[in-house]
Structures are given as C-alpha cells and as structure tokens.
mmCIF file of the N, C-alpha and C atoms, coordinates in Angstrom:
data_MODEL
# 
_entry.id   MODEL 
# 
loop_
_atom_site.group_PDB 
_atom_site.id 
_atom_site.type_symbol 
_atom_site.label_atom_id 
_atom_site.label_alt_id 
_atom_site.label_comp_id 
_atom_site.label_asym_id 
_atom_site.label_entity_id 
_atom_site.label_seq_id 
_atom_site.pdbx_PDB_ins_code 
_atom_site.Cartn_x 
_atom_site.Cartn_y 
_atom_site.Cartn_z 
_atom_site.occupancy 
_atom_site.B_iso_or_equiv 
_atom_site.pdbx_formal_charge 
_atom_site.auth_seq_id 
_atom_site.auth_comp_id 
_atom_site.auth_asym_id 
_atom_site.auth_atom_id 
_atom_site.pdbx_PDB_model_num 
ATOM 1   N N  . PRO A 1 1  ? -5.441  -2.809  -4.889  1.00 0.00 ? 1  PRO A N  1 
ATOM 2   C CA . PRO A 1 1  ? -6.051  -2.590  -6.200  1.00 0.00 ? 1  PRO A CA 1 
ATOM 3   C C  . PRO A 1 1  ? -6.243  -3.877  -6.994  1.00 0.00 ? 1  PRO A C  1 
ATOM 4   N N  . THR A 1 2  ? -6.006  -5.046  -6.353  1.00 0.00 ? 2  THR A N  1 
ATOM 5   C CA . THR A 1 2  ? -6.046  -6.280  -7.135  1.00 0.00 ? 2  THR A CA 1 
ATOM 6   C C  . THR A 1 2  ? -7.042  -7.311  -6.612  1.00 0.00 ? 2  THR A C  1 
ATOM 7   N N  . MET A 1 3  ? -7.996  -6.903  -5.808  1.00 0.00 ? 3  MET A N  1 
ATOM 8   C CA . MET A 1 3  ? -8.991  -7.859  -5.323  1.00 0.00 ? 3  MET A CA 1 
ATOM 9   C C  . MET A 1 3  ? -9.752  -8.432  -6.517  1.00 0.00 ? 3  MET A C  1 
ATOM 10  N N  . GLY A 1 4  ? -9.860  -9.749  -6.570  1.00 0.00 ? 4  GLY A N  1 
ATOM 11  C CA . GLY A 1 4  ? -10.579 -10.395 -7.655  1.00 0.00 ? 4  GLY A CA 1 
ATOM 12  C C  . GLY A 1 4  ? -9.763  -10.598 -8.915  1.00 0.00 ? 4  GLY A C  1 
ATOM 13  N N  . VAL A 1 5  ? -8.493  -10.214 -8.892  1.00 0.00 ? 5  VAL A N  1 
ATOM 14  C CA . VAL A 1 5  ? -7.616  -10.354 -10.057 1.00 0.00 ? 5  VAL A CA 1 
ATOM 15  C C  . VAL A 1 5  ? -6.821  -11.644 -9.903  1.00 0.00 ? 5  VAL A C  1 
ATOM 16  N N  . ASP A 1 6  ? -6.658  -12.386 -11.011 1.00 0.00 ? 6  ASP A N  1 
ATOM 17  C CA . ASP A 1 6  ? -5.908  -13.636 -10.926 1.00 0.00 ? 6  ASP A CA 1 
ATOM 18  C C  . ASP A 1 6  ? -4.447  -13.363 -10.580 1.00 0.00 ? 6  ASP A C  1 
ATOM 19  N N  . ILE A 1 7  ? -3.771  -14.363 -10.022 1.00 0.00 ? 7  ILE A N  1 
ATOM 20  C CA . ILE A 1 7  ? -2.416  -14.193 -9.491  1.00 0.00 ? 7  ILE A CA 1 
ATOM 21  C C  . ILE A 1 7  ? -1.428  -13.720 -10.551 1.00 0.00 ? 7  ILE A C  1 
ATOM 22  N N  . GLY A 1 8  ? -1.552  -14.208 -11.776 1.00 0.00 ? 8  GLY A N  1 
ATOM 23  C CA . GLY A 1 8  ? -0.641  -13.778 -12.837 1.00 0.00 ? 8  GLY A CA 1 
ATOM 24  C C  . GLY A 1 8  ? -0.799  -12.299 -13.145 1.00 0.00 ? 8  GLY A C  1 
ATOM 25  N N  . SER A 1 9  ? -2.038  -11.862 -13.284 1.00 0.00 ? 9  SER A N  1 
ATOM 26  C CA . SER A 1 9  ? -2.302  -10.444 -13.562 1.00 0.00 ? 9  SER A CA 1 
ATOM 27  C C  . SER A 1 9  ? -1.910  -9.574  -12.381 1.00 0.00 ? 9  SER A C  1 
ATOM 28  N N  . LYS A 1 10 ? -2.120  -10.096 -11.181 1.00 0.00 ? 10 LYS A N  1 
ATOM 29  C CA . LYS A 1 10 ? -1.750  -9.365  -9.968  1.00 0.00 ? 10 LYS A CA 1 
ATOM 30  C C  . LYS A 1 10 ? -0.245  -9.108  -9.953  1.00 0.00 ? 10 LYS A C  1 
ATOM 31  N N  . ASN A 1 11 ? 0.541   -10.132 -10.256 1.00 0.00 ? 11 ASN A N  1 
ATOM 32  C CA . ASN A 1 11 ? 1.995   -9.969  -10.285 1.00 0.00 ? 11 ASN A CA 1 
ATOM 33  C C  . ASN A 1 11 ? 2.423   -8.987  -11.367 1.00 0.00 ? 11 ASN A C  1 
ATOM 34  N N  . GLU A 1 12 ? 1.777   -9.049  -12.538 1.00 0.00 ? 12 GLU A N  1 
ATOM 35  C CA . GLU A 1 12 ? 2.086   -8.107  -13.618 1.00 0.00 ? 12 GLU A CA 1 
ATOM 36  C C  . GLU A 1 12 ? 1.794   -6.673  -13.182 1.00 0.00 ? 12 GLU A C  1 
ATOM 37  N N  . LEU A 1 13 ? 0.667   -6.467  -12.538 1.00 0.00 ? 13 LEU A N  1 
ATOM 38  C CA . LEU A 1 13 ? 0.298   -5.130  -12.074 1.00 0.00 ? 13 LEU A CA 1 
ATOM 39  C C  . LEU A 1 13 ? 1.287   -4.623  -11.034 1.00 0.00 ? 13 LEU A C  1 
ATOM 40  N N  . HIS A 1 14 ? 1.683   -5.482  -10.109 1.00 0.00 ? 14 HIS A N  1 
ATOM 41  C CA . HIS A 1 14 ? 2.671   -5.089  -9.096  1.00 0.00 ? 14 HIS A CA 1 
ATOM 42  C C  . HIS A 1 14 ? 3.986   -4.682  -9.754  1.00 0.00 ? 14 HIS A C  1 
ATOM 43  N N  . GLU A 1 15 ? 4.431   -5.445  -10.736 1.00 0.00 ? 15 GLU A N  1 
ATOM 44  C CA . GLU A 1 15 ? 5.676   -5.119  -11.435 1.00 0.00 ? 15 GLU A CA 1 
ATOM 45  C C  . GLU A 1 15 ? 5.552   -3.793  -12.177 1.00 0.00 ? 15 GLU A C  1 
ATOM 46  N N  . MET A 1 16 ? 4.399   -3.548  -12.801 1.00 0.00 ? 16 MET A N  1 
ATOM 47  C CA . MET A 1 16 ? 4.185   -2.293  -13.512 1.00 0.00 ? 16 MET A CA 1 
ATOM 48  C C  . MET A 1 16 ? 4.222   -1.115  -12.535 1.00 0.00 ? 16 MET A C  1 
ATOM 49  N N  . ILE A 1 17 ? 3.581   -1.265  -11.388 1.00 0.00 ? 17 ILE A N  1 
ATOM 50  C CA . ILE A 1 17 ? 3.583   -0.207  -10.377 1.00 0.00 ? 17 ILE A CA 1 
ATOM 51  C C  . ILE A 1 17 ? 5.007   0.076   -9.910  1.00 0.00 ? 17 ILE A C  1 
ATOM 52  N N  . LYS A 1 18 ? 5.761   -0.971  -9.607  1.00 0.00 ? 18 LYS A N  1 
ATOM 53  C CA . LYS A 1 18 ? 7.143   -0.802  -9.150  1.00 0.00 ? 18 LYS A CA 1 
ATOM 54  C C  . LYS A 1 18 ? 8.005   -0.169  -10.231 1.00 0.00 ? 18 LYS A C  1 
ATOM 55  N N  . ASP A 1 19 ? 7.800   -0.569  -11.492 1.00 0.00 ? 19 ASP A N  1 
ATOM 56  C CA . ASP A 1 19 ? 8.570   -0.017  -12.605 1.00 0.00 ? 19 ASP A CA 1 
ATOM 57  C C  . ASP A 1 19 ? 8.294   1.476   -12.772 1.00 0.00 ? 19 ASP A C  1 
ATOM 58  N N  . LEU A 1 20 ? 7.034   1.861   -12.761 1.00 0.00 ? 20 LEU A N  1 
ATOM 59  C CA . LEU A 1 20 ? 6.678   3.277   -12.907 1.00 0.00 ? 20 LEU A CA 1 
ATOM 60  C C  . LEU A 1 20 ? 7.211   4.102   -11.738 1.00 0.00 ? 20 LEU A C  1 
ATOM 61  N N  . ALA A 1 21 ? 7.091   3.574   -10.535 1.00 0.00 ? 21 ALA A N  1 
ATOM 62  C CA . ALA A 1 21 ? 7.613   4.286   -9.364  1.00 0.00 ? 21 ALA A CA 1 
ATOM 63  C C  . ALA A 1 21 ? 9.126   4.416   -9.458  1.00 0.00 ? 21 ALA A C  1 
ATOM 64  N N  . GLY A 1 22 ? 9.789   3.375   -9.952  1.00 0.00 ? 22 GLY A N  1 
ATOM 65  C CA . GLY A 1 22 ? 11.239  3.415   -10.122 1.00 0.00 ? 22 GLY A CA 1 
ATOM 66  C C  . GLY A 1 22 ? 11.683  4.452   -11.133 1.00 0.00 ? 22 GLY A C  1 
ATOM 67  N N  . LYS A 1 23 ? 10.789  4.819   -12.041 1.00 0.00 ? 23 LYS A N  1 
ATOM 68  C CA . LYS A 1 23 ? 11.082  5.848   -13.040 1.00 0.00 ? 23 LYS A CA 1 
ATOM 69  C C  . LYS A 1 23 ? 10.713  7.238   -12.536 1.00 0.00 ? 23 LYS A C  1 
ATOM 70  N N  . GLY A 1 24 ? 10.320  7.319   -11.275 1.00 0.00 ? 24 GLY A N  1 
ATOM 71  C CA . GLY A 1 24 ? 10.024  8.613   -10.675 1.00 0.00 ? 24 GLY A CA 1 
ATOM 72  C C  . GLY A 1 24 ? 8.575   9.046   -10.750 1.00 0.00 ? 24 GLY A C  1 
ATOM 73  N N  . MET A 1 25 ? 7.708   8.210   -11.250 1.00 0.00 ? 25 MET A N  1 
ATOM 74  C CA . MET A 1 25 ? 6.301   8.574   -11.343 1.00 0.00 ? 25 MET A CA 1 
ATOM 75  C C  . MET A 1 25 ? 5.621   8.359   -9.996  1.00 0.00 ? 25 MET A C  1 
ATOM 76  N N  . GLY A 1 26 ? 4.858   9.326   -9.570  1.00 0.00 ? 26 GLY A N  1 
ATOM 77  C CA . GLY A 1 26 ? 4.092   9.192   -8.338  1.00 0.00 ? 26 GLY A CA 1 
ATOM 78  C C  . GLY A 1 26 ? 2.804   8.435   -8.613  1.00 0.00 ? 26 GLY A C  1 
ATOM 79  N N  . LEU A 1 27 ? 2.502   7.471   -7.788  1.00 0.00 ? 27 LEU A N  1 
ATOM 80  C CA . LEU A 1 27 ? 1.293   6.666   -7.959  1.00 0.00 ? 27 LEU A CA 1 
ATOM 81  C C  . LEU A 1 27 ? 0.511   6.649   -6.656  1.00 0.00 ? 27 LEU A C  1 
ATOM 82  N N  . LEU A 1 28 ? -0.786  6.733   -6.760  1.00 0.00 ? 28 LEU A N  1 
ATOM 83  C CA . LEU A 1 28 ? -1.657  6.651   -5.596  1.00 0.00 ? 28 LEU A CA 1 
ATOM 84  C C  . LEU A 1 28 ? -2.348  5.294   -5.612  1.00 0.00 ? 28 LEU A C  1 
ATOM 85  N N  . VAL A 1 29 ? -2.121  4.513   -4.570  1.00 0.00 ? 29 VAL A N  1 
ATOM 86  C CA . VAL A 1 29 ? -2.734  3.195   -4.440  1.00 0.00 ? 29 VAL A CA 1 
ATOM 87  C C  . VAL A 1 29 ? -3.640  3.238   -3.214  1.00 0.00 ? 29 VAL A C  1 
ATOM 88  N N  . ILE A 1 30 ? -4.891  2.922   -3.407  1.00 0.00 ? 30 ILE A N  1 
ATOM 89  C CA . ILE A 1 30 ? -5.836  2.888   -2.294  1.00 0.00 ? 30 ILE A CA 1 
ATOM 90  C C  . ILE A 1 30 ? -6.255  1.438   -2.103  1.00 0.00 ? 30 ILE A C  1 
ATOM 91  N N  . SER A 1 31 ? -5.990  0.903   -0.919  1.00 0.00 ? 31 SER A N  1 
ATOM 92  C CA . SER A 1 31 ? -6.262  -0.510  -0.678  1.00 0.00 ? 31 SER A CA 1 
ATOM 93  C C  . SER A 1 31 ? -6.374  -0.780  0.814   1.00 0.00 ? 31 SER A C  1 
ATOM 94  N N  . ASP A 1 32 ? -7.098  -1.840  1.142   1.00 0.00 ? 32 ASP A N  1 
ATOM 95  C CA . ASP A 1 32 ? -7.112  -2.314  2.522   1.00 0.00 ? 32 ASP A CA 1 
ATOM 96  C C  . ASP A 1 32 ? -6.390  -3.657  2.624   1.00 0.00 ? 32 ASP A C  1 
ATOM 97  N N  . ASP A 1 33 ? -5.684  -4.036  1.560   1.00 0.00 ? 33 ASP A N  1 
ATOM 98  C CA . ASP A 1 33 ? -4.907  -5.275  1.523   1.00 0.00 ? 33 ASP A CA 1 
ATOM 99  C C  . ASP A 1 33 ? -3.511  -4.974  2.070   1.00 0.00 ? 33 ASP A C  1 
ATOM 100 N N  . ILE A 1 34 ? -3.336  -5.184  3.368   1.00 0.00 ? 34 ILE A N  1 
ATOM 101 C CA . ILE A 1 34 ? -2.101  -4.795  4.052   1.00 0.00 ? 34 ILE A CA 1 
ATOM 102 C C  . ILE A 1 34 ? -0.859  -5.451  3.468   1.00 0.00 ? 34 ILE A C  1 
ATOM 103 N N  . PRO A 1 35 ? -0.841  -6.764  3.242   1.00 0.00 ? 35 PRO A N  1 
ATOM 104 C CA . PRO A 1 35 ? 0.367   -7.361  2.651   1.00 0.00 ? 35 PRO A CA 1 
ATOM 105 C C  . PRO A 1 35 ? 0.718   -6.745  1.294   1.00 0.00 ? 35 PRO A C  1 
ATOM 106 N N  . GLU A 1 36 ? -0.304  -6.458  0.503   1.00 0.00 ? 36 GLU A N  1 
ATOM 107 C CA . GLU A 1 36 ? -0.071  -5.844  -0.801  1.00 0.00 ? 36 GLU A CA 1 
ATOM 108 C C  . GLU A 1 36 ? 0.528   -4.447  -0.640  1.00 0.00 ? 36 GLU A C  1 
ATOM 109 N N  . LEU A 1 37 ? -0.011  -3.658  0.271   1.00 0.00 ? 37 LEU A N  1 
ATOM 110 C CA . LEU A 1 37 ? 0.527   -2.318  0.505   1.00 0.00 ? 37 LEU A CA 1 
ATOM 111 C C  . LEU A 1 37 ? 1.989   -2.372  0.926   1.00 0.00 ? 37 LEU A C  1 
ATOM 112 N N  . LEU A 1 38 ? 2.304   -3.289  1.830   1.00 0.00 ? 38 LEU A N  1 
ATOM 113 C CA . LEU A 1 38 ? 3.684   -3.407  2.306   1.00 0.00 ? 38 LEU A CA 1 
ATOM 114 C C  . LEU A 1 38 ? 4.622   -3.855  1.195   1.00 0.00 ? 38 LEU A C  1 
ATOM 115 N N  . GLN A 1 39 ? 4.106   -4.593  0.230   1.00 0.00 ? 39 GLN A N  1 
ATOM 116 C CA . GLN A 1 39 ? 4.924   -5.103  -0.859  1.00 0.00 ? 39 GLN A CA 1 
ATOM 117 C C  . GLN A 1 39 ? 5.188   -4.058  -1.938  1.00 0.00 ? 39 GLN A C  1 
ATOM 118 N N  . ILE A 1 40 ? 4.190   -3.250  -2.287  1.00 0.00 ? 40 ILE A N  1 
ATOM 119 C CA . ILE A 1 40 ? 4.347   -2.383  -3.458  1.00 0.00 ? 40 ILE A CA 1 
ATOM 120 C C  . ILE A 1 40 ? 4.525   -0.900  -3.147  1.00 0.00 ? 40 ILE A C  1 
ATOM 121 N N  . CYS A 1 41 ? 4.300   -0.486  -1.916  1.00 0.00 ? 41 CYS A N  1 
ATOM 122 C CA . CYS A 1 41 ? 4.381   0.945   -1.594  1.00 0.00 ? 41 CYS A CA 1 
ATOM 123 C C  . CYS A 1 41 ? 5.705   1.293   -0.929  1.00 0.00 ? 41 CYS A C  1 
ATOM 124 N N  . ASN A 1 42 ? 6.176   2.517   -1.184  1.00 0.00 ? 42 ASN A N  1 
ATOM 125 C CA . ASN A 1 42 ? 7.360   2.983   -0.460  1.00 0.00 ? 42 ASN A CA 1 
ATOM 126 C C  . ASN A 1 42 ? 6.987   3.992   0.614   1.00 0.00 ? 42 ASN A C  1 
ATOM 127 N N  . ARG A 1 43 ? 5.712   4.373   0.633   1.00 0.00 ? 43 ARG A N  1 
ATOM 128 C CA . ARG A 1 43 ? 5.204   5.292   1.649   1.00 0.00 ? 43 ARG A CA 1 
ATOM 129 C C  . ARG A 1 43 ? 3.728   4.994   1.838   1.00 0.00 ? 43 ARG A C  1 
ATOM 130 N N  . ILE A 1 44 ? 3.294   4.942   3.083   1.00 0.00 ? 44 ILE A N  1 
ATOM 131 C CA . ILE A 1 44 ? 1.898   4.640   3.392   1.00 0.00 ? 44 ILE A CA 1 
ATOM 132 C C  . ILE A 1 44 ? 1.338   5.778   4.236   1.00 0.00 ? 44 ILE A C  1 
ATOM 133 N N  . LEU A 1 45 ? 0.244   6.352   3.770   1.00 0.00 ? 45 LEU A N  1 
ATOM 134 C CA . LEU A 1 45 ? -0.434  7.413   4.512   1.00 0.00 ? 45 LEU A CA 1 
ATOM 135 C C  . LEU A 1 45 ? -1.725  6.836   5.077   1.00 0.00 ? 45 LEU A C  1 
ATOM 136 N N  . LEU A 1 46 ? -1.889  6.929   6.376   1.00 0.00 ? 46 LEU A N  1 
ATOM 137 C CA . LEU A 1 46 ? -3.120  6.462   7.018   1.00 0.00 ? 46 LEU A CA 1 
ATOM 138 C C  . LEU A 1 46 ? -4.074  7.639   7.148   1.00 0.00 ? 46 LEU A C  1 
ATOM 139 N N  . MET A 1 47 ? -5.316  7.414   6.750   1.00 0.00 ? 47 MET A N  1 
ATOM 140 C CA . MET A 1 47 ? -6.316  8.474   6.822   1.00 0.00 ? 47 MET A CA 1 
ATOM 141 C C  . MET A 1 47 ? -7.445  8.065   7.749   1.00 0.00 ? 47 MET A C  1 
ATOM 142 N N  . ARG A 1 48 ? -7.961  9.052   8.453   1.00 0.00 ? 48 ARG A N  1 
ATOM 143 C CA . ARG A 1 48 ? -9.123  8.873   9.307   1.00 0.00 ? 48 ARG A CA 1 
ATOM 144 C C  . ARG A 1 48 ? -10.027 10.083  9.113   1.00 0.00 ? 48 ARG A C  1 
ATOM 145 N N  . ARG A 1 49 ? -11.277 9.803   8.808   1.00 0.00 ? 49 ARG A N  1 
ATOM 146 C CA . ARG A 1 49 ? -12.263 10.875  8.604   1.00 0.00 ? 49 ARG A CA 1 
ATOM 147 C C  . ARG A 1 49 ? -11.773 11.917  7.594   1.00 0.00 ? 49 ARG A C  1 
ATOM 148 N N  . GLY A 1 50 ? -11.131 11.435  6.526   1.00 0.00 ? 50 GLY A N  1 
ATOM 149 C CA . GLY A 1 50 ? -10.702 12.315  5.444   1.00 0.00 ? 50 GLY A CA 1 
ATOM 150 C C  . GLY A 1 50 ? -9.418  13.073  5.686   1.00 0.00 ? 50 GLY A C  1 
ATOM 151 N N  . ARG A 1 51 ? -8.722  12.791  6.770   1.00 0.00 ? 51 ARG A N  1 
ATOM 152 C CA . ARG A 1 51 ? -7.474  13.492  7.083   1.00 0.00 ? 51 ARG A CA 1 
ATOM 153 C C  . ARG A 1 51 ? -6.332  12.498  7.253   1.00 0.00 ? 51 ARG A C  1 
ATOM 154 N N  . ILE A 1 52 ? -5.165  12.898  6.786   1.00 0.00 ? 52 ILE A N  1 
ATOM 155 C CA . ILE A 1 52 ? -3.973  12.076  6.972   1.00 0.00 ? 52 ILE A CA 1 
ATOM 156 C C  . ILE A 1 52 ? -3.562  12.172  8.433   1.00 0.00 ? 52 ILE A C  1 
ATOM 157 N N  . VAL A 1 53 ? -3.465  11.020  9.092   1.00 0.00 ? 53 VAL A N  1 
ATOM 158 C CA . VAL A 1 53 ? -3.118  11.004  10.513  1.00 0.00 ? 53 VAL A CA 1 
ATOM 159 C C  . VAL A 1 53 ? -1.729  10.426  10.770  1.00 0.00 ? 53 VAL A C  1 
ATOM 160 N N  . GLU A 1 54 ? -1.171  9.732   9.777   1.00 0.00 ? 54 GLU A N  1 
ATOM 161 C CA . GLU A 1 54 ? 0.161   9.167   9.972   1.00 0.00 ? 54 GLU A CA 1 
ATOM 162 C C  . GLU A 1 54 ? 0.778   8.822   8.625   1.00 0.00 ? 54 GLU A C  1 
ATOM 163 N N  . GLU A 1 55 ? 2.091   8.995   8.548   1.00 0.00 ? 55 GLU A N  1 
ATOM 164 C CA . GLU A 1 55 ? 2.857   8.591   7.373   1.00 0.00 ? 55 GLU A CA 1 
ATOM 165 C C  . GLU A 1 55 ? 3.948   7.635   7.834   1.00 0.00 ? 55 GLU A C  1 
ATOM 166 N N  . ILE A 1 56 ? 4.002   6.470   7.218   1.00 0.00 ? 56 ILE A N  1 
ATOM 167 C CA . ILE A 1 56 ? 5.006   5.471   7.575   1.00 0.00 ? 56 ILE A CA 1 
ATOM 168 C C  . ILE A 1 56 ? 5.529   4.804   6.308   1.00 0.00 ? 56 ILE A C  1 
ATOM 169 N N  . THR A 1 57 ? 6.641   4.117   6.448   1.00 0.00 ? 57 THR A N  1 
ATOM 170 C CA . THR A 1 57 ? 7.182   3.328   5.348   1.00 0.00 ? 57 THR A CA 1 
ATOM 171 C C  . THR A 1 57 ? 7.026   1.848   5.693   1.00 0.00 ? 57 THR A C  1 
ATOM 172 N N  . PRO A 1 58 ? 7.043   0.981   4.699   1.00 0.00 ? 58 PRO A N  1 
ATOM 173 C CA . PRO A 1 58 ? 6.956   -0.457  4.985   1.00 0.00 ? 58 PRO A CA 1 
ATOM 174 C C  . PRO A 1 58 ? 8.064   -0.938  5.923   1.00 0.00 ? 58 PRO A C  1 
ATOM 175 N N  . GLU A 1 59 ? 9.217   -0.292  5.874   1.00 0.00 ? 59 GLU A N  1 
ATOM 176 C CA . GLU A 1 59 ? 10.324  -0.673  6.750   1.00 0.00 ? 59 GLU A CA 1 
ATOM 177 C C  . GLU A 1 59 ? 10.052  -0.330  8.214   1.00 0.00 ? 59 GLU A C  1 
ATOM 178 N N  . GLN A 1 60 ? 9.142   0.594   8.468   1.00 0.00 ? 60 GLN A N  1 
ATOM 179 C CA . GLN A 1 60 ? 8.842   1.036   9.828   1.00 0.00 ? 60 GLN A CA 1 
ATOM 180 C C  . GLN A 1 60 ? 7.735   0.227   10.500  1.00 0.00 ? 60 GLN A C  1 
ATOM 181 N N  . THR A 1 61 ? 7.133   -0.706  9.770   1.00 0.00 ? 61 THR A N  1 
ATOM 182 C CA . THR A 1 61 ? 5.977   -1.413  10.322  1.00 0.00 ? 61 THR A CA 1 
ATOM 183 C C  . THR A 1 61 ? 5.912   -2.840  9.797   1.00 0.00 ? 61 THR A C  1 
ATOM 184 N N  . ASP A 1 62 ? 4.956   -3.583  10.281  1.00 0.00 ? 62 ASP A N  1 
ATOM 185 C CA . ASP A 1 62 ? 4.675   -4.918  9.755   1.00 0.00 ? 62 ASP A CA 1 
ATOM 186 C C  . ASP A 1 62 ? 3.158   -5.074  9.666   1.00 0.00 ? 62 ASP A C  1 
ATOM 187 N N  . GLU A 1 63 ? 2.701   -6.224  9.198   1.00 0.00 ? 63 GLU A N  1 
ATOM 188 C CA . GLU A 1 63 ? 1.262   -6.429  9.001   1.00 0.00 ? 63 GLU A CA 1 
ATOM 189 C C  . GLU A 1 63 ? 0.456   -6.208  10.274  1.00 0.00 ? 63 GLU A C  1 
ATOM 190 N N  . ASN A 1 64 ? 0.913   -6.752  11.386  1.00 0.00 ? 64 ASN A N  1 
ATOM 191 C CA . ASN A 1 64 ? 0.163   -6.632  12.641  1.00 0.00 ? 64 ASN A CA 1 
ATOM 192 C C  . ASN A 1 64 ? 0.113   -5.194  13.141  1.00 0.00 ? 64 ASN A C  1 
ATOM 193 N N  . GLN A 1 65 ? 1.236   -4.495  13.091  1.00 0.00 ? 65 GLN A N  1 
ATOM 194 C CA . GLN A 1 65 ? 1.264   -3.103  13.551  1.00 0.00 ? 65 GLN A CA 1 
ATOM 195 C C  . GLN A 1 65 ? 0.384   -2.226  12.669  1.00 0.00 ? 65 GLN A C  1 
ATOM 196 N N  . LEU A 1 66 ? 0.460   -2.433  11.359  1.00 0.00 ? 66 LEU A N  1 
ATOM 197 C CA . LEU A 1 66 ? -0.342  -1.625  10.451  1.00 0.00 ? 66 LEU A CA 1 
ATOM 198 C C  . LEU A 1 66 ? -1.832  -1.905  10.645  1.00 0.00 ? 66 LEU A C  1 
ATOM 199 N N  . ALA A 1 67 ? -2.190  -3.156  10.829  1.00 0.00 ? 67 ALA A N  1 
ATOM 200 C CA . ALA A 1 67 ? -3.594  -3.502  11.081  1.00 0.00 ? 67 ALA A CA 1 
ATOM 201 C C  . ALA A 1 67 ? -4.092  -2.831  12.359  1.00 0.00 ? 67 ALA A C  1 
ATOM 202 N N  . ALA A 1 68 ? -3.272  -2.825  13.396  1.00 0.00 ? 68 ALA A N  1 
ATOM 203 C CA . ALA A 1 68 ? -3.655  -2.185  14.658  1.00 0.00 ? 68 ALA A CA 1 
ATOM 204 C C  . ALA A 1 68 ? -3.860  -0.687  14.461  1.00 0.00 ? 68 ALA A C  1 
ATOM 205 N N  . LYS A 1 69 ? -2.997  -0.064  13.674  1.00 0.00 ? 69 LYS A N  1 
ATOM 206 C CA . LYS A 1 69 ? -3.136  1.371   13.416  1.00 0.00 ? 69 LYS A CA 1 
ATOM 207 C C  . LYS A 1 69 ? -4.423  1.671   12.645  1.00 0.00 ? 69 LYS A C  1 
ATOM 208 N N  . LEU A 1 70 ? -4.802  0.772   11.760  1.00 0.00 ? 70 LEU A N  1 
ATOM 209 C CA . LEU A 1 70 ? -6.000  0.993   10.954  1.00 0.00 ? 70 LEU A CA 1 
ATOM 210 C C  . LEU A 1 70 ? -7.281  0.958   11.779  1.00 0.00 ? 70 LEU A C  1 
ATOM 211 N N  . ILE A 1 71 ? -7.276  0.222   12.882  1.00 0.00 ? 71 ILE A N  1 
ATOM 212 C CA . ILE A 1 71 ? -8.504  0.133   13.682  1.00 0.00 ? 71 ILE A CA 1 
ATOM 213 C C  . ILE A 1 71 ? -8.501  1.066   14.889  1.00 0.00 ? 71 ILE A C  1 
ATOM 214 N N  . GLU A 1 72 ? -7.396  1.787   15.092  1.00 0.00 ? 72 GLU A N  1 
ATOM 215 C CA . GLU A 1 72 ? -7.360  2.769   16.185  1.00 0.00 ? 72 GLU A CA 1 
ATOM 216 C C  . GLU A 1 72 ? -8.410  3.831   15.934  1.00 0.00 ? 72 GLU A C  1 
ATOM 217 N N  . ASP A 1 73 ? -8.851  4.457   17.004  1.00 0.00 ? 73 ASP A N  1 
ATOM 218 C CA . ASP A 1 73 ? -9.796  5.564   16.829  1.00 0.00 ? 73 ASP A CA 1 
ATOM 219 C C  . ASP A 1 73 ? -9.230  6.829   17.378  1.00 0.00 ? 73 ASP A C  1 
# 
C-alpha cells in the first residue's frame, strides 16, 4: 500500500497498521510488495482467479518462497 510514498511516510503507515492490528482491529492490505507484506502482516492469503488458494504466516515463508507461490498456476 506504499508504492510511491516517501520512506518517512511509509514507516509511519507501517507503524499505524501494526498499532491498529495490535489493538485487535482487522485490516486488509492488498499489495504485491513481498518484503512489505512479510513485515506488516500476520497472515497472508494468496488468491488466484478470485479464490483464496493458500493461507500462510510470515514465519512460514520467506521472500523467495512467497514469490514462487505467487507465480504458480
């Protein structure tokens, strides 16, 4: 959600997302920025053709594995 955003604002947004999630608020983040997803999400749902095909946590994967899953067919 931070493409084109300066680094300071990006960090502020990440902190706000983490703070709200820490307070129990559910947030939906849609992004193709894998490092960002691994940093700010506690659950990642992979979708293909409008359907959820896999649910993983950042602890269960890394950038390379997640990228490979995204291009699977």
